[in-house]
N, C-alpha and C positions, 0 to 999 in steps of 0.2 A: 430123361437122361440127366444125371447130376453132373454139373460142371463148375469149375472155379472161375471166379472173376479176378483172381489175384494169382499171377504166375509165381510170385514169391511167397506163397502161403506157408511153406514149411519154415522158411527163415523167420517170417513174421510171428508164426506160432511159437517157435523157439524163443524169440525175443520176449513175447508176452509171458512165457513160462518163467523166464528169469525174474519177472516182477510179481509172480504169484507167491507171496509170502505164506499164505494159508497152506498151499500145496507143500511148500518146503517144511513147514511145521509138522504137517501130517507124515511127511516122508514119501509122498506119492511121486512117482517118476513116469513120465510119458515115454513109451518105448517104440511107438509106431505112429507116423503121421502120413496119411494119404488123402486124396481128394474125397471129402465126405466121410472119412473114417479115422478115428484116433483110438489108440489103445495104451494102457499103462498098467503099472503094478505097484503094490504097496506091501512091503514086508510087515507082517503083523507084529506089534508089540503090545505090552500090557496096556498102554495108554489108548489103544484102539478097541479095547474089549470091555465088556460089562460082566455080570455074574456068569459063572459057569464057563468062562472063556469065550462066550459068544461075541462076535464082532458087533460093535455098536451100530444100530441102524442108521444113525446119523453119518457115520463114516461111509457106509455102503451107499447112501443116498448122495453124499457129496462126490464120491468117485463117479457115480452114474452121471451126475450133473456136469462134472468137469469134462469127461470124455465126449458127451453128447454136445456140450457147448463148443468145445474146440473142433469137433467134427463140422459143426455149422460155421465156425469161424473160417475153416478152410475154404469155404465157398464164396464168401462175400468180398467185395472190393477192399483194397488196402485201407481206405479211410473210413470204413464202416465198422461198427461194433455189434456184438451179439450179447443179448441178456436173456435169461430164462424167464419166459412168460408163464410157463406152467410145467410142473413135473409130477408124475404119479409113479410111485415105486411099489412093486409087488415083491414081497419077501417069501422065498420058498423054503430056505433052510437057514439055521442060525449062524453059519459061517465060522465054524471052528476049524482052524488050520494055521498054516505058516505064512501064507501069502494070498493077497487078493489080486485078481486080474480083472480089469475093466475094459470093455469094448463099447465104443460109441460110434453110431453111424446115422447118417441122414437118410430117411426113407422117402421123403418128399421135399423137394426144394421149391421155394417160393421167393418172390421179390422181397416181401416184408416178413414172412414167417418161414421157418424151416422146421419140419417135423422130424424128430429124431427118436431113436431107441437106444438103450444101453443095456448091456448084460454085465453082471458082476459074478465072478466065479471065485471059489476058494480052492487053494491047493494045500494038500497035507502030504508032506514027504514026496514020494514018487507016484502017489495016486493020481488018477486022471482028475482034471479040474471038475468041480461040481458047481452047477449053476445055482446061485443062492438068491439072486434077485434080477428083476428085469424092470426097466423104467421106460416110460414114454414121456417125451418132452416136446414142448413147443418153444423154439428159440426165436425171439424177435430181433430183427435187424434194425439197428439204429444208425441213421444216416447223419452226415454233418449238418444237414438242413434241420433234422429233428433236434439236434443239440443246440443249434442256434435259436430255434423257436423256443425251446425250453428256457434258455438263458435270458431271452427277451421278456418272458412272462413273469 
């Protein structure tokens, strides 16, 4: 069973989002925060695309990383941090459309590692969302003790 160790996780994630300059530059907005689950969307602009109007793979991978990471953040104590230890993204479609939807969720919670998945969908007009990529990630928990040890070395 997935559980949070921070009853204020929604507020803490919102505060962290305010400091996410890269997300702001991309135009990504988190739309849903729940225990072990985060969702968001990105209105596609020319800067997100490559040839033929395909969404750049780096944009898709970044969205998957963001939502999976914040899903893991929702579970850890307030003074802990989460970093991506590993991410693997599989691309299914080129992502031509108006908006991307990203959904990240924790599938297995651990003390030091959280195993997550993310799905990225493209929307075009009123059509149903199309799954364009899926990612599996391992998110490592960094404790205050880990930081202190690193600063000492």
